[in-house]
N, C-alpha and C positions, 0 to 999 in steps of 0.2 A: 606424442610419445618421444619425439626427438628433443623436447625441451630439457634444459638443465635445471628447471625449477624443482623437480622431484627426483628422488633416488630411484634406482631400478626397482627396488622392493615396493616402494609406494606406487609406482606405475603399474606393477603387476596386480596390485590389489584393486585397481580401478575397475577391472572387469566384474568385480563383485556387485557393483552398482547395477549393471545390466541384469545380473542374476536376480537381484532383489526386485527390480521392476518386472521382470518376466514372471517371477513367483507370485507377485501381487495380482497380475493379470487385469481382468476387467474391473477390479475394485478401484483401479486408478483411472477415474474419469474426471478430468479437471473441471468439467461443467456440472458435475455432480459429486463434489468432494465428500459429501456425507457417506458415500458408498465405501470410502476408505476408513470408516470409523473403527472396524475391527483391527486395523493396523496401527491405530493411534495409541501407542503404549509408551513412548519415550520421547524425550526432547531431540531436536535435531543434533545437538552436540553429542548426546549419547549414541545416536544412530550413526553419526560419522565415525566416532571412535570404534564402534563395533564393525562397521562395514569396510571403510577405507583406511582406518587408522589415524593416528594423531597427525602425521606429516601432511597427507593429502587433505585431511579435514581442515587443518589450520591454514595451509598455504594455497589451497585451490578452491574447495567448496565453501567454506565459511566466508571468505572475503567476497565471493560472488554473490552469495545470498545476502550478506549484511549490506553491501553497497546497493543492492536492488531494493531490499525491503526495509532498510534503515533500522535494523534491529540486530541483536546478538543471537547466536545459535541457540542459546538457552531459552529464548523467547518464542522459538518456533518448534514445531514437532517434526519428527522423522517422517511421519505420513505426509505432512505438507511438503517436505523436501522431495519426496518421491512424486507427489502430484505435479510439482513444478518441473521436475526433470522430465516427466512424461509429456507435459505440455510443450516443453522446449524441443524435445527429441521428435515430436510429431510434426515438426515443420513450422514452429513459431518464428515469426518475423516481427521486427520492430518497425512500426510505421509512425509517421508524424503528419499532422495537418499543416499546410502552409498557413501561417498566421497564428499557430499555437493551438493547443488542445481546447482552448476556450471557443474556438470556431464551432465545435460540436454543439455545446449547449446554446450558443447564440443562434445557430441555424435552426435548432429544434424550437427555440422560443419564438421564432418568426412564424411558426405554423399555428400557434395557439395564443390566446390572450394570456399574458404573463404579468403578474404584479410583483415587482421586486422591492427589496428594502423593507419588508415587513418581518418582524420577529414573531414567530408563532410561539405562544406560551402554553397552549393546551389543545389537545386533540381528544375529544370524548366521543365514544361510539355507542350506538344503540341499534336496534333492529330497524328504526325509522330513518336513521341517517347519522352523519358525523358532524358534530359541532366543533368548529375551529375558532379558537380565540387568539387574536394576534394584536400586536402593537405596531402602528404604522411608523414609518421613518420620519425624520425631521425633529425639530425642536419640540413640537407639540406632543408627539408620541402618543396619539390617541388610541384607545383600545377599541377594537372592532370584533365582530363575530360573523361567522358565515356558517350556514347550514348546508352541507354538501351531501350528495348521494353516496359518495365514497371518498376515501383519501388514500394516497400513497405517501408513506412516511419515508423520506429519503435522507435521513440524518445519519451521521456516524452512529453505529449501534450503541455505543456507550452513553449517548445522549437521549436515546429513545425513552427510557423510563421517566425521565424528568419532564417529558412533554405529554406522554400518553398515560394518563392516570387510570384508565379502565382496562389495562392489559389483563389477560387471563393469568392464572397462577403458572401455567406452563410457559407462557411468554415471558413473564417476569423472571422465572428461573433461568431461561436461556439468556436474556439480556444481562443478567448478573455475571455471566461468564464471558461476555464480550470485552476484550481488552484492546486498548490502543496505546501506542507509544507516542510521545511528543518529541519533536526534533527540530533542528535548524538546518536549512539549506541555504548556502551562500552562493550567489551568482557573481561572477567576475567577468568583466569585459576588458580585453586587451587590444591595443591598436593593431596587432598582428596575431594570426593564429599561431600558437606555440609549436615550433618544429619538434619539440621533445615529446609530443603526444600524437603519434601517427594514427591511432585508432579512435574508437568511439567512447573509450572510457578506461579508467584504471580502478582496480579494487585493491585495498590495502589490508594486509594481514594485521590482526590485533597486536601481534608480537612486535611490530614496528613501533607501536606506542606513539603515533603521531596525532591521535585524536580525530581521524577521519575514516569513515567507512569506504568512501570512494569518490571519484571525480568523473563526472560525465561531460562529454564534449557536445555542445549544442550547436556550434557554428556549422556543423555538417548539414543541419536541417535548413532547407531552403527558406530564405526570407526572414530568419530570426535575428540575424546580425548583419551589420554593414559589410559590404564586400571586402574580403581580406582580413576582417577583424576576427578576434577570438572571443568565444563566449563559452564559459565553463560553469558548471555548478558542482559544488562540493557538499557532501552530506556529512555532518559532524556525528561522531559517536555519541552514544547516550550520555556517557560521562562528561564529555566536552560540552554537549548541549545543556546539560543541567548546570554546569559551572558558568556558562556564558549566557544563560537564558535572559537575565536582566541586565547584561552588559551592553554598552553602546555598540552599534553596528560596526564601528571602526575597530573595536576589539575583536569581533568575530572575523572580520577581514584579515586582521593582523595574525590571528591564530591560523587561518587557512594558508596564507602566504608563507608564514614561518614553517608550517608543517610541510608544505610542498617543497620548500627550499632544502629539506632534509632528504628528498627523494631525487631520482634521476630527472624528474620534471624540471627542477630548479626553481629559483625565485621568480615569480611573476610580478609584473608591474601593472596592475589594473588601472584603467582610465575611468572606470565606472563600476559600481557594485550595487547589489540589492540583496538584502538579508530577509529571509522569510522564516518566521517562527510558527510552527504548526502544532496546535494542541486541540484536538487529536490530529495525528499525522496518518499513520497506516495501522490497520488491524493486525494483531498478533494471533496467528493460527497456532496457539500454544498447545502443548501436549495435553490431550484429552478433549480439546475443543470440538473435534469432529464428531465425537459421541453426543455432545450437547446439540450440535447442529443437526444431527440425524434425528434426535428426539423432537427438535423444533419443527422439522419438516413433517414429521409424522403425527404431530399433535392433533387431537380431536377437537378440543376446545379452542376456538379461534375468535378473536375480536371481530364482530360483524362489520362488514363494509370497510375493512382496513387491510391494506397490504403494505409490505415492507420492501425496501430496495436499498442496496448498499454493498460495498466491497466486502464487508464482513460476512456476507452470505455465500460468497463464491470464491473470491480471491482478490488480493490487493493489486488489481490491474484496472485500467480504464475500460478495457473490453468486458471484464467480468462485471464491473459496476453497471455498465450499460445493459448487459444481459439481464441482470436482476431487475432493472427498470422495465424492460420489455416483459419479463415474467410477471411483475407486479401489475402491469397494465392488463395483461391477459387474465390474471386472477380476478381483478376488479370487474372486467367485462363479463366474465362468466357468472359472477355473483349477481350482477345487476340484470 
């Protein structure tokens, strides 16, 4: 409230967010987002204009959401915004594994036999079992088949119909509504941690026009960067990502450093970089999506011996993706 970021009038309107959350009550359960389906009537952009106004929406809420979910407010729903705020206000904390998030799947893989490097091309279910067709890694790329008791499909939701040909009509209808954005994340390493970034990240308002959603500071995480070095990752806006999708990595790095030079962060001189192009990147909980998710949860016709897991079923967070995996395992266990 002491910040000069917003006018007094915009600050006074912020209390309306708490009123909206209180009015929604128990419908806002981040671990059961489908319960908020009756609230899913407008985009996040429209919800922000209605509740907090243009100023707070453009300079406070939209940058925070865009930098976190690598998307524009028009791609998300107001109900999703309320679910996220309820999640954060309930005591949400950001945690990281030493050695990176990849430590989680590597540790899980040590507990069971895992075959990697195989591209699954078809998953067909019946009451007798699940037939999985795959192509092995390597130059030979031989096709193989496995008959399993059950299967968990843990693909991005938009890719599921291309692999699972025996989905029920209700399942096909739901997956047709699953949308993902694609995006570019650029990692920069500097010889020293920049003194111009004292916190854990920066979110950029669209009106600045620099082509970045946000900048996250990774060197605060133990063990991810050499001592004293800086490690940052910048998420490009949708427009910038589309423009630079096929460009050389050096062009992406130049875009990021030029953009940051126009901010108080200043021009960085990276000693190393890595550019990741993700397609798909994160699911868009767009306006109306929660109603489709609720119908999917309540469907009576289900593909036998098949369960689904992924962030599109709960929320675009590692924790939520993991939760859907545990639920899928429970569902398979009960059916068998």
